[in-house]
C-alpha positions as CSV (number, residue, x, y, z in Angstrom):
1,M,109.2,87.3,118.2
2,K,109.5,91.0,117.1
3,L,106.5,93.2,117.4
4,A,105.2,94.1,113.9
5,A,103.2,97.3,113.0
6,F,99.9,95.5,112.6
7,D,100.3,93.6,115.8
8,L,99.0,96.8,117.5
9,N,95.4,97.6,117.8
10,L,94.7,100.6,115.5
11,R,91.9,102.0,117.7
12,H,94.4,102.2,120.6
13,L,96.9,103.9,118.3
14,R,94.2,106.4,117.2
15,A,93.6,107.2,120.8
16,L,97.2,108.5,121.4
17,S,96.7,111.8,119.6
18,A,93.4,112.4,121.5
19,L,95.2,111.6,124.8
20,V,98.0,114.0,124.0
21,D,95.5,116.8,123.1
22,E,92.9,116.3,125.8
23,G,95.2,115.3,128.7
24,T,92.5,113.1,130.4
25,L,91.2,109.7,129.8
26,S,87.6,110.8,130.0
27,A,87.9,113.6,127.5
28,A,89.9,111.4,125.1
29,A,87.5,108.5,125.4
30,A,84.5,110.8,124.6
31,R,86.4,112.2,121.6
32,I,87.1,108.9,120.0
33,G,83.9,107.1,121.0
34,L,85.3,104.6,123.5
35,S,84.4,104.0,127.1
36,Q,86.9,105.2,129.7
37,P,87.5,101.7,131.0
38,A,88.1,100.4,127.5
39,L,90.6,103.2,126.7
40,T,92.4,102.6,130.0
41,Q,92.8,98.9,129.3
42,G,93.8,99.7,125.7
43,L,96.5,102.1,126.7
44,A,97.9,99.7,129.2
45,K,98.0,96.9,126.6
46,L,99.7,99.2,124.1
47,E,102.4,100.2,126.7
48,R,103.0,96.5,127.5
49,Q,103.4,95.7,123.8
50,L,105.7,98.6,123.2
51,G,107.7,98.0,126.4
52,A,107.6,101.7,127.4
53,P,105.4,104.1,129.3
54,L,103.6,106.5,126.9
55,F,102.1,108.7,129.5
56,D,102.8,109.8,133.1
57,R,99.7,109.4,135.3
58,R,99.2,112.4,137.5
59,P,96.3,113.6,139.7
60,D,95.3,116.2,137.2
61,G,95.5,113.9,134.1
62,L,98.0,112.4,131.7
63,V,101.2,113.9,130.4
64,P,102.8,112.3,127.4
65,T,106.4,111.0,127.8
66,D,108.8,111.6,125.0
67,A,108.0,108.1,123.8
68,G,104.3,108.7,123.9
69,R,104.5,112.0,122.0
70,A,106.7,110.4,119.3
71,M,104.5,107.4,118.9
72,A,101.4,109.6,118.7
73,E,103.0,111.6,115.9
74,R,103.9,108.5,114.0
75,A,100.4,107.1,114.4
76,E,98.8,110.4,113.3
77,T,101.0,110.4,110.2
78,A,100.1,106.7,109.5
79,F,96.3,107.5,109.7
80,G,96.9,110.5,107.4
81,F,98.3,108.1,104.8
82,L,95.2,105.8,105.2
83,A,92.8,108.8,105.0
84,A,94.5,110.1,101.8
85,A,94.3,106.6,100.2
86,A,90.6,106.2,101.0
87,K,89.6,109.7,99.9
88,V,88.4,109.1,96.4
89,R,85.1,107.2,96.0
90,G,84.2,105.1,93.0
91,A,81.2,106.0,90.9
92,G,78.1,104.5,92.5
93,M,80.0,103.0,95.4
94,R,79.0,103.6,99.0
95,G,81.4,103.7,101.9
96,F,81.8,105.2,105.3
97,A,82.6,108.9,105.7
98,R,85.9,108.3,107.6
99,P,86.8,104.7,106.8
100,E,90.3,105.0,108.2
101,R,88.7,105.3,111.7
102,L,87.1,101.9,111.3
103,M,89.9,99.9,109.6
104,T,91.4,97.1,111.7
105,A,94.9,95.8,111.7
106,T,93.7,92.4,110.5
107,Q,92.1,94.0,107.4
108,L,95.1,96.0,106.6
109,E,97.6,93.2,107.1
110,A,95.5,90.8,105.0
111,F,95.2,93.3,102.1
112,R,98.9,94.3,102.3
113,R,99.8,90.6,102.0
114,V,97.5,90.1,99.0
115,A,98.9,93.2,97.3
116,D,102.5,92.2,97.9
117,A,102.0,88.5,96.9
118,G,99.9,89.3,93.9
119,G,96.9,87.2,94.9
120,F,95.1,85.4,97.6
121,A,96.7,81.9,97.1
122,P,100.3,83.1,97.3
123,A,99.5,85.4,100.2
124,A,97.9,82.6,102.1
125,D,100.9,80.3,101.5
126,A,103.4,83.0,102.5
127,A,101.5,84.0,105.7
128,G,100.4,80.5,106.7
129,L,96.7,81.7,106.7
130,S,93.6,80.3,105.0
131,Q,92.4,81.9,101.8
132,P,88.8,82.3,103.2
133,A,90.3,84.4,106.1
134,L,92.1,86.6,103.7
135,H,89.1,87.0,101.4
136,R,86.9,87.9,104.4
137,A,89.3,90.5,105.7
138,V,89.8,92.1,102.3
139,R,86.0,92.1,101.5
140,D,85.4,93.8,104.9
141,L,87.9,96.5,103.9
142,E,86.2,97.0,100.6
143,Q,82.9,97.5,102.3
144,L,84.4,100.1,104.6
145,L,85.9,102.0,101.7
146,G,83.1,101.5,99.2
147,L,85.7,100.6,96.6
148,P,86.7,97.4,94.8
149,L,90.3,96.7,95.7
150,V,90.9,93.3,94.0
151,E,89.4,91.9,90.8
152,R,89.7,88.6,89.0
153,R,91.8,88.5,85.8
154,G,91.6,85.0,84.1
155,R,92.7,82.5,86.7
156,G,94.3,85.0,89.0
157,T,93.6,88.3,90.7
158,M,95.1,91.8,90.5
159,L,94.6,95.1,92.2
160,T,92.2,97.7,90.8
161,E,93.4,101.3,90.4
162,H,91.8,102.0,93.8
163,G,93.5,98.9,95.2
164,R,96.9,100.1,94.1
165,R,96.3,103.5,95.7
166,V,95.1,101.9,99.0
167,A,98.0,99.5,99.0
168,R,100.4,102.4,98.9
169,G,98.6,104.1,101.8
170,V,98.7,100.8,103.8
171,R,102.4,100.2,103.2
172,L,103.3,103.8,104.1
173,A,101.2,103.6,107.3
174,E,102.7,100.3,108.2
175,R,106.3,101.7,107.8
176,E,105.4,104.8,109.9
177,I,104.1,102.6,112.8
178,A,107.1,100.3,112.4
179,A,109.4,103.3,112.7
180,G,107.7,104.2,115.9
181,I,108.1,100.7,117.3
182,A,111.8,100.6,116.3
183,A,112.4,103.9,118.2
184,L,111.0,102.3,121.4
185,S,112.7,98.9,121.0
186,G,115.3,99.7,123.6
187,D,118.0,98.1,121.4
188,P,120.8,100.6,121.1
189,A,122.0,98.9,117.9
190,G,118.5,99.3,116.3
191,S,116.1,96.8,114.9
192,G,113.7,96.4,112.0
193,R,114.3,96.4,108.2
194,I,115.5,99.0,105.8
195,A,114.8,98.6,102.0
196,I,117.2,100.4,99.6
197,G,116.8,100.7,95.9
198,A,120.3,100.6,94.3
199,M,120.4,101.9,90.7
200,P,122.9,100.1,88.5
201,L,124.8,103.2,87.6
202,S,125.4,104.4,91.2
203,R,129.0,104.3,92.4
204,A,129.9,100.7,93.2
205,L,132.2,101.5,96.2
206,V,130.0,103.8,98.3
207,L,127.0,101.6,99.1
208,P,129.1,98.5,99.9
209,R,131.4,100.5,102.2
210,A,128.4,102.1,104.0
211,L,126.6,98.8,104.4
212,A,129.7,97.1,105.8
213,A,130.0,99.8,108.4
214,F,126.3,99.7,109.1
215,T,126.1,96.0,109.7
216,R,128.8,96.3,112.3
217,A,127.1,99.2,114.1
218,A,123.5,97.8,113.8
219,P,123.6,94.0,113.5
220,G,119.9,93.7,114.5
221,V,118.7,95.6,111.4
222,V,118.0,93.7,108.2
223,V,118.9,95.7,105.0
224,D,117.2,94.7,101.8
225,V,119.0,95.9,98.7
226,V,116.9,95.9,95.5
227,E,118.7,96.5,92.3
228,G,117.0,98.1,89.3
229,S,116.8,101.1,87.0
230,W,115.3,104.4,88.2
231,R,112.0,103.6,86.4
232,E,111.8,100.2,88.1
233,L,112.5,101.6,91.5
234,V,110.7,104.9,91.7
235,D,107.1,103.5,92.1
236,P,108.2,101.1,94.9
237,L,109.7,104.1,96.6
238,R,106.5,106.0,96.4
239,D,104.5,102.9,97.5
240,G,106.6,102.5,100.7
241,V,108.1,99.2,99.5
242,L,111.5,101.0,99.4
243,D,112.8,103.6,101.9
244,L,115.3,105.3,99.7
245,L,117.1,105.1,96.4
246,V,120.8,105.5,95.8
247,G,122.0,106.4,92.3
248,A,122.0,109.1,89.6
249,L,119.6,112.0,90.4
250,R,117.1,113.4,88.0
251,D,117.6,117.0,86.8
252,T,114.5,117.9,88.8
253,A,113.0,116.0,91.7
254,P,109.8,114.3,90.6
255,P,106.6,115.3,92.4
256,G,106.4,113.8,95.9
257,L,110.1,113.0,96.1
258,E,113.1,114.8,97.4
259,Q,116.8,114.4,96.2
260,R,120.0,114.9,98.1
261,A,123.3,115.1,96.2
262,L,126.3,113.1,97.4
263,F,129.0,113.6,94.8
264,A,129.6,114.3,91.2
265,D,130.7,111.4,89.1
266,R,132.5,111.4,85.7
267,L,132.2,108.7,83.2
268,A,134.9,107.1,81.1
269,V,135.0,104.9,78.0
270,I,135.7,101.4,79.2
271,A,137.1,98.5,77.0
272,R,138.8,95.2,77.4
273,A,142.5,95.0,78.1
274,G,144.2,94.7,74.8
275,H,141.5,96.7,72.9
276,P,143.1,98.6,70.0
277,L,142.2,101.9,71.6
278,V,143.7,101.1,75.0
279,G,146.9,103.2,75.3
280,V,145.6,105.9,73.0
281,A,146.0,109.0,75.3
282,H,143.5,111.2,73.5
283,P,141.2,109.1,71.2
284,T,139.3,111.1,68.7
285,L,135.5,110.8,68.2
286,D,136.2,109.2,64.8
287,Q,138.3,106.5,66.6
288,L,135.6,105.9,69.2
289,A,132.9,105.8,66.6
290,A,134.7,103.1,64.7
291,Y,133.7,100.5,67.3
292,P,130.3,99.2,68.4
293,W,128.9,100.3,71.8
294,I,126.9,99.0,74.7
295,V,124.5,101.8,75.7
296,G,122.0,102.4,78.5
297,S,118.3,102.0,78.0
298,R,116.3,104.8,76.4
299,A,115.7,108.0,78.5
300,T,118.3,107.0,81.1
301,P,121.0,109.6,82.0
302,L,123.7,107.2,80.7
303,R,122.1,107.0,77.3
304,Q,121.8,110.8,77.2
305,Q,125.5,111.2,78.0
306,W,126.3,108.8,75.1
307,H,124.2,111.0,72.8
308,R,126.0,114.1,74.0
309,L,129.4,112.5,73.4
310,F,128.6,112.1,69.7
311,A,126.4,115.2,69.3
312,G,126.2,116.5,65.8
313,R,127.7,113.3,64.4
314,T,126.3,110.0,63.1
315,L,126.0,107.7,66.1
316,P,128.2,104.6,66.1
317,P,126.4,101.2,66.0
318,A,125.0,100.2,69.4
319,P,123.9,96.6,69.1
320,I,123.4,96.2,72.9
321,E,121.1,98.2,75.2
322,C,121.7,97.2,78.7
323,G,121.3,98.5,82.3
324,S,123.1,95.6,84.0
325,V,126.6,96.3,85.0
326,M,127.3,92.6,85.4
327,V,126.3,91.8,81.9
328,I,128.2,94.8,80.5
329,R,131.4,93.7,82.3
330,G,131.1,90.2,80.7
331,L,130.5,91.6,77.2
332,L,133.4,94.1,77.4
333,R,135.8,91.4,78.4
334,D,135.0,89.2,75.4
335,T,134.5,91.7,72.6
336,D,135.8,94.9,71.1
337,L,132.6,96.7,72.3
338,L,132.9,100.0,74.2
339,S,130.7,101.4,76.9
340,L,130.4,104.5,79.2
341,L,130.7,103.6,82.8
342,S,132.1,105.0,86.0
343,P,135.6,103.6,86.5
344,D,134.5,102.7,90.1
345,Q,131.8,100.3,88.7
346,V,134.5,98.1,87.2
347,A,137.3,98.9,89.7
348,L,137.9,95.2,90.4
349,E,138.2,94.3,86.7
350,I,140.5,97.2,86.1
351,D,142.7,96.2,89.1
352,A,142.8,92.7,87.8
353,G,143.9,93.8,84.3
354,M,140.7,92.6,82.5
355,L,139.3,96.0,81.7
356,C,140.8,99.4,81.0
357,T,139.8,103.0,80.6
358,V,140.1,104.5,77.1
359,G,141.6,108.0,77.4
360,A,140.7,110.3,80.4
361,P,137.3,110.6,82.1
362,L,135.0,112.7,80.0
363,A,135.0,116.3,81.1
364,D,131.4,116.9,80.1
365,S,130.0,113.7,81.5
366,V,129.3,114.7,85.1
367,R,126.5,112.8,86.8
368,T,125.2,113.8,90.2
369,I,124.9,110.7,92.4
370,G,122.7,111.0,95.5
371,L,119.8,109.8,97.6
372,T,116.1,110.0,96.6
373,T,113.4,109.8,99.3
374,R,109.7,110.5,99.7
375,A,108.9,114.1,100.5
376,A,108.4,114.8,104.2
377,W,109.8,111.3,105.0
378,R,111.0,111.0,108.6
379,P,113.7,108.3,108.8
380,S,114.0,106.2,111.9
381,A,117.2,106.3,114.0
382,A,118.6,103.3,112.1
383,Q,117.7,104.8,108.7
384,Q,119.4,108.1,109.8
385,R,122.5,106.1,110.8
386,L,122.7,104.4,107.4
387,I,122.2,107.7,105.5
388,A,125.0,109.2,107.5
389,L,127.3,106.3,106.7
390,I,126.5,106.6,103.0
391,E,127.4,110.3,103.1
392,E,130.6,109.5,104.9
393,A,131.5,106.8,102.4
394,A,130.8,109.2,99.5
395,A,133.0,111.9,101.1
396,D,135.8,109.4,101.8
397,T,135.8,108.1,98.2
398,A,135.9,111.7,96.9
399,V,138.9,112.5,99.1
400,Q,140.8,109.4,97.9
401,E,140.3,110.4,94.3
402,I,141.6,113.9,95.0
403,E,144.7,112.4,96.7
C-alpha cells in the first residue's frame, strides 16, 4: 500500500525545519515543545515510513541529507498553506493562536474527505469510516480554528465560506507533502497522481501525444484528466484539486496563477462535408453570415473570436451555444451549421471526410495555448517530466504544420 500524505505524523513533519535550523535534537525538541526522546523516536519512525535517511547522525549533531532538506522544505510550505487558511477568525469565535501547529493528520484527512465528497455520509462510504468518527475529527478541527467549517443545509451539509478556504489550504498542504513523498519513493519511473484540467478548446493532438509518452516513461503515475471550461477548472486549480491546466490562456494571468505559452493556434470555419460553402476558396462574410452558427459560451475566447469575425456587422443567428467539442462535431455532421474550431480538434473527422474547413484559417484568430499553474508551484519530478513532454508534443506539432 502506497504511503499517503496524511499517513505521516504532522508533528514529526513540523520538527524537520527545526532540526535543519538547530542541528541538534535537544535544541529542536525545545523549540517545538517535544521531549528529546519523543523527537528521536518520531524522526526514526518518519525515516522508516519514507524509506530514506533524512539526517546524518554525527558526534556534533545532525546534518540534513538532500532528502531531509527537500522534505523539510515541502513540509514548511505545507504548513504555510495551513497557516494562511486558518488566518482569518470569525466574528465572536475563539480559536488557538497558531492552530496549524496543533492540527493532526486525522483531522485534516477527515475534513478533506468531507469537503471532497460533499457531506459526511458520502465521505464515510467512500473512506470506509464511520460517520461519528468523521464528525468528531471535523468538530475537533473547528474548535482548533475557532471557525465553523461545515453547516447543515436541508437534509445535507455544505462547507461554509471559512470551510472552503480551509479545504483549499488542506488540499494544497496534502499535495505538497505528497510531492515530497513521491521524490523519496525510490521508483525511477515515479509514483503518485497528477490531475490535469483539459480545456475543450485546447489542441486535441498535443495532450494525447504527451500522455501516451508519459505513460510509457512513468507507468506508476496515475494521470487524472478533467475536462471543462476555464471557468469550471480555474477554482479546482486554485484549490489544489488540479495541478495544471492545458488550454487557451487568458490575456493576463489571474491573481495567484502563472501562465506559460506553448504555441499559437489559428481557428478555421468548420462545416460538414458537402456543405454549400465547402470548396469556396475565399468565402465572404455575407456568405458566412447566411448560415446559423454554433458558438462558444459567453465570455470565452472562442466567443470573442466569433464576435471579432463579424465586427461591425449584424451577427448571424447562433441557435447553439456549446463548449463541448464532441457535441459540436455531431451537430456539424448532421446540419448546415458552421462553427469556429481549431482544425486539430476535428482532425479525425476531417481525415475521414466527414467534416471540412471552409476557406483558409482565419488570420486574425490567433489563440495562445499553454499551461496555467498556481504561482510559486513547485512540480514534482513526475510533474516536471509531464510538462516537458507536453512542451515537446507542442513543438513537434508546430514543426509538422510548418513542413
